Steps between C-alpha positions, in 0.01 A plus 500: 500500500749706301652340192866420458678629190709232328575658160828671592643405161257747343533782748610547858404742774737797503711530813405799716853645478474495121158667507640769729800560272285509186206704632651840409538381139134394484365821650741794472806432283347327201691671217608308193867406567578531128385861488735797496303703757580511872208274599627221280864567587428455871330165438779395264758562771296293746485214251875520445555485877267198531683320218833567672357356822396182316842480333670525839263249657569246224871572492499584131814672374322695225145628479471346153506154663147556630195520276183647647179374342137591551362151561570129527419433138749760380759355739440146375520594133812713560667203669400261219614727218820600683593136566449417135710797387775429755584164346467532122753217455239262640258580218256216462606347831262701723198321635250688705142417580193710465140422567224581258332681788807717560489876476487615139825697527686195633368304205635784283837487679511124446420551134769766475740251656406243238576751228842543664562125496331371814232238509185531708325196639177491689 
């Protein structure tokens, strides 16, 4: 009997259409998008196009409204720190919970929030 994967919070199977779209960038067009050479420039243009597609899909007016992160932990910590910075007038009024078993960077983000006037419980 084949097992059933239930940990989709950690990682999820990549849709076949996404694999097909990304395959050239894993095998043929793998230049550094920050480079000045043509290999990197080509990849950089593809990334710009993909970001514009996401912007259109989400209905964002400006590309600066969307932040791309490399993982869930970075996304979580960005959201925590951004929320704390967005409402400095509520200094000392923020309550968020963290678990001792939480990812170390989220514990750091919580601590950073405390330094900015938030309290962490948990």
